Steps between C-alpha positions, in 0.01 A plus 500: 500500500606857431403843628452746209512870588396749234534872547245671265323818436172539699311550171586143402385324815146409382639356171773296676234360747268405213787332312600298806136399579474369138794274574327371822715709748250636751727584792739798472638751741496864396703779669533870422858634464641848477843549346708767328644288216742690284330837537645737752268602783460871560395664827197723456374731781119532507325691779811483718544124471772332297397216265713281269377479140609259231391194690313241293231259611545147393320171580672179612315181412622175664399156376608154623489270200602148417827466299305396182284819514784758548564560136133541423454744791801709389376517149143595598634777727751621244243514219262713707735723703794553269527842336750683291623699801797350678442373859125501496473118540752300705457129573703307759500133569618322812468157651206442738593335833198368669431638839246407765205737493388626833183647352215308348307599185 
């Protein structure tokens, strides 16, 4: 089993979910990320408070899949989330080590 982590644009989340559901993958974990990427952040002062601009919102989707499904999952996510802009879709794969769950579904 493998853990597939995909960092995608928030606009692509619904399409990625639909593509994974078509494959029969129903359980995914979704987290919101904020990063600065290659753009430089700038400090902006508004009403006396300082804010950092240039931060981008991204979504991280995590899927645990059987080894034989990994290629199909990566292809499905890539087909939906890939754009011509560099860095919009990142996919990471790592081995899954089973752990004892202390929570029940």
